[in-house]
C-alpha positions, 0 to 999 in steps of 0.5 A, a space after each residue: 155633508 162633512 168632508 175629510 178635514 185635517 184639523 191640526 199637527 202636533 209636533 213632539 220632539 223636533 224636525 230633522 235639520 236637513 236632508 243632507 245631515 239625515 243621510 250622513 247620520 248613522 242608522 242609530 242616530 236617525 230619528 224615528 218619525 211616526 205619524 198618528 191619525 186620530 179619529 177624534 177632535 184633538 181638543 177633546 179631553 180623550 184626545 188630550 189624554 191620548 196625546 199625553 200618553 204618547 208624549 210620556 212614552 216618547 220621553 222615555 225612549 232612548 232613541 230620538 222620536 218625532 211624532 206627528 198627529 193628524 186629526 181626521 173625520 170620515 163620513 160614510 162615503 169613505 172612498 171619495 175622501 181617502 184619495 183627497 186625504 192621502 194626497 194631502 199627506 203626500 204633499 205635507 210629508 214629501 220632504 220627510 221620511 215617515 217610518 210608521 203610520 198609526 190609525 185608531 179609525 174604524 176605517 183604517 183598512 180603507 185608509 191603509 189600502 190607499 196608502 199602500 198604493 202610493 209610492 211614498 207610503 207603500 213600504 211604511 209600517 202601518 199599525 191599525 187598532 180599534 179596527 172593526 172590519 178586520 179584513 185581510 190585506 196584501 200589504 206586508 207592512 200592515 200590523 193589525 193591533 185589533 187584538 188589543 181592543 178585543 182583549 179589552 172587551 173580553 176582560 170587561 165582558 168576563 168581569 160583568 158576567 162574573 160580577 153578576 153571574 145570575 144575569 138572565 138578560 143583557 140589554 145593549 143600545 143600538 149603535 151606528 155601523 158595526 160599533 157593537 160587533 166585538 161586544 156582541 161577538 164576545 157575548 155570543 161566545 159566552 152564551 155557548 158556555 154552560 156557566 151562563 144563561 142569558 139572552 141579548 136584547 137591543 134598545 133603540 132609543 128615540 128620545 131622552 124620555 123614551 130612554 128613561 122609560 125603557 131603562 126604568 122598566 128593566 128587569 132585576 136580573 138584567 144588566 145594561 151595556 151602554 155604547 157611545 154611538 147611537 143607532 140611526 133612529 135615536 133622534 137625540 142631539 145630546 153628547 153620549 156623556 150627557 145622555 148617560 147622565 140623564 138616564 143613569 139615575 132612572 135605570 133599574 139595572 146596573 150600567 156598564 161601558 168601556 170608556 173612561 169618559 163615562 166613569 163617575 157618571 153612572 157606569 159601574 166600572 171594570 176594565 175601562 179603556 184608558 187614553 193615557 195607557 192607549 197612547 203609551 201602548 201605541 208608541 211602545 208597540 210601534 217602537 218594538 216592531 221597528 226595532 225588533 220586528 215583533 210586538 208584545 201582545 200584552 200591552 194594556 189599552 185599559 185600566 181597572 176602575 170602579 165607582 164606589 157608590 155603585 159598588 156599594 149599591 150592588 154589593 160589589 167588592 173593590 178589587 185590590 188591584 185598583 189604584 186609588 186614583 181609579 176609584 170614583 165617587 168615594 163615600 164618606 161612611 161616617 156621614 152616612 152612618 152617623 148623620 146626627 153625631 156628625 151634625 153635632 160635631 160639625 156645629 161644635 167645631 163651627 162654634 169653636 171656630 167662631 170663638 177662635 176667629 173672634 179671638 184671633 181678630 182681636 189679636 190680629 188687630 193688636 198684631 197689626 198695630 205692633 207690625 205697623 210700629 215695627 215697620 216704621 222703625 224698620 223704614 227709618 233704618 232702611 239702607 239708602 239704596 232703597 230710598 230712590 225706589 220708594 221715592 219713584 213709586 210714591 211719585 208715580 202713585 201721586 201723579 196717577 192720583 192727580 191725573 185720575 181725579 180730573 179723569 173722574 170728572 171727565 168720565 162723569 160729565 160724559 156719562 151724564 151727557 150720554 143720558 141726555 138727548 143729543 143731536 148727531 154732532 153732539 153725540 160724535 163730540 161726546 164719543 170723541 171725548 170718551 175715546 180721549 178719556 179712555 186713552 188717558 186712563 189706559 196710559 195712567 193704568 200702564 204707569 200703575 202696572 209698571 209701578 206694581 211690577 217694580 214693587 212685586 204687587 201685580 198678581 196674575 189671574 189663572 182663568 181658562 181661556 181660548 188662545 184663538 179667541 185672544 188672537 182674534 180679539 187682538 186682530 180686531 183691535 189692530 183693524 180698529 186703530 189702523 183704519 185711517 192708514 193704508 195698512 193690511 192686517 194679517 192673522 196667522 192662526 192656521 197652526 194654533 191649537 185651540 186648547 183651553 189654557 190656564 193663565 191671565 188672558 187680559 195681560 196677554 191681550 195687554 202685551 199684544 195691544 202695546 205691541 200692535 200700537 207700536 206697529 201701527 204707530 211706526 208703519 205708514 203703509 204696508 202690512 202688519 202680521 200677528 200670529 201664534 203657535 202652541 207647543 208642549 213643554 213637559 207638563 206645560 205649553 209654550 205659547 209663541 206669539 209674533 207681531 211683524 210690520 213693514 214700518 220704518 224699522 229701528 237701528 241696531 244701536 237703539 234696539 238694545 235700549 228699547 226695553 228699558 223703562 221711559 226710553 223712546 227713540 225720538 227726541 221728546 221735543 221733536 218727536 212726531 208720535 206720542 207715548 210714555 216710553 213704558 209700553 215695551 218695558 211693561 211688556 217685558 216685565 209681564 212676559 217674564 212674570 209668565 216665565 217667558 221672554 221677548 225679543 225684537 229684530 229690526 232693520 231700518 227701512 224694512 220693518 220690525 219683528 217682535 216675538 214673545 213666549 209665555 208658559 201656560 198650563 192646560 185648563 179643564 175648560 174655557 171660562 165664559 164671561 157672563 154679564 152680571 145683571 145689576 140687581 140693586 134694591 134702589 128703594 132701600 138706597 134712596 131711603 138711606 141718609 148718605 154723607 158725602 165727603 169730597 174736597 174737589 167741587 167738580 167731583 162733588 157736583 158730578 157725583 151728586 148729579 150721577 146719583 140724582 139720576 137714580 133719585 138719591 140725595 146726599 149731604 156734602 162735606 168738604 174734608 174729614 174735619 168738617 165730617 167729624 164736626 158735623 157728626 158731633 153736632 147733628 141729630 141726623 143719623 147717617 146710614 153710610 159715608 162716602 169718603 174721599 182719601 186725599 183731602 186738606 185739613 184732615 184726609 180720609 184715612 184719619 177721618 175714618 180712624 177717628 170715627 171708628 175710635 168714637 171721636 165723632 160720637 159713640 153712636 156713629 162709630 159703626 157707620 159703614 164707610 166706602 172709600 171713593 179715591 183715585 189711589 188705586 194701588 193694592 197698598 192703598 186698598 189695604 190701608 183703607 181696610 186697616 183704618 176701618 173702611 168697609 169698601 174701596 171704589 176706584 175713580 173714575 166712578 161707575 155709578 152702578 158699581 157705587 150703588 151696588 157697594 152702598 146696598 151691600 154695606 146697608 145690608 151688612 149693617 142691619 
């Protein structure tokens, strides 16, 4: 059985500083505290729009308003759950005066009756809307806003019958509880009107197939009113929206409903319940009652909307009072009325586009050469102040290349070993080697990331993600790296709203991992706590994260230096812990790139607390990473003649062995000059070239450009070239494409990725 759950509290505004200050403030200066109890999950789009409407209304209030949102779920056994929920509210808000309680639950009468019997909430205004019981109450502070919902249903019902005045039969799907009572009452009232003559029928679906069969047989003079809560015999496990999407294409009668959620998915439209308007109205009604003692009965809970495709289907004119954003499924009449002419026009425009693209490519190549020459002249005349930064960036790039080259060998050897029979000891040694290789690669990547940040080349991804999942993954990482120490890891996400956020979760994880590494490194025993909260900030959300530890701490003098690059507290010759000194500097740069900030508090012998914030937008949904199945035409790759140009003997051997595992052989050259000479004198036609970049005598860039210029023979100038290199910066990748290379594969090389790149080049060259 479900139980009454308090899912989340959303605070809009700020809490009262202290009880003493509140009592000294004048009545006009005191903030108004409103507690709103939702009957839906806050992460649902409806609830998010409802909260957005609340926030919009609060923002324009002259008086300070604090709004608290509680999400609750009630089962049929309401009496056993209400006391528990009320007790929870008494404890949670015992130090805060609540001025008004608002509920949109079907059970608000039972809830408010229990609140009236408490000492704490007896004299608090209680606003009830969307209440279907409509019972009388002895509570003088109870304000029944049910008329608003009734007004919406009345307008929608009148719209339906005025749009289809010849309707003889109205069908409604059976719903649980008394969800359809207001609709039924309005229809029954209109039955008494001599203007309409219709009968009412209820449909009790048992399955999707049964529903499709029933709606596809509805008479022509009928309409179907769809309710989002099904009867007890429906036996369906789909959401109401998915159910509607499944049956709407088969209905012979127009379908109506009253919820914005269903617009665009099969309902005609009309006076539709709008969660933003609902949230705004709730705040306006409450503030009007608290300040003036009355409530305007004309605040809207809904907006006029229409589905244009269905309006065309049923010859319904679109009213002038419908705003453009409330018109769904717009039609493009030119395509519908003139399909052949449109097709010819599109084909002609596409042909012109191809010609223009070809012409622009030629001009672009010329422009790139001119720009490159201009850049050379500009670099020669650049100020001396930039030379130091350029030298440092070049140094970092060269160092990372020199480290990545042996890492490629290590990674390849371990990858080959993993595919051979190993005993337990050998397997452990292989896994230890992989761990060390991954650690070294992560260090190199930190150096590269910092170099990209300094040159403004690092770009953030914008993908929907779950903040709770990010925290849980970081928590798992902390457990893993602290396993050999007597440290307890704590995760604080009780108040973290799991709404889908739009941002680069990989970079947020990178910040967490760097800070967790430091916490574990400098904590020999005790506790490490990581957590986060989310608060709204205008149209964005602020994610505040923290990592606390009970480690050795840092002096105040050293705190001011820690976020500078290459700075470490311990002396480099005597330090007991490893590290590059880039972790905190990289965290600071990444946080600021996401419009946030980072700070650290610490005391020697007590511990350290690091807090950082990032600003993120709300995402439509959470992107799910699905592992891509590597589909490669292995036979086509095995048949190809491949020329491999690489100067490092170890990398030569490892790459050859890795591809031999897939039945692929290659001809090997040691540098670009050997490659050009070989292509000029051989009769062998090569299908693809794998080209290293940094080589003696002639590098990969010069060799590729020479091939494209025909210096290796005119018949070889179009051979696809794939760069295999430890140069991984964006500048190097762009340079590879500029000299004529087709693809760029980073070292360490993953064989499967290389096979996929070879197959794609072979396919495009046919």
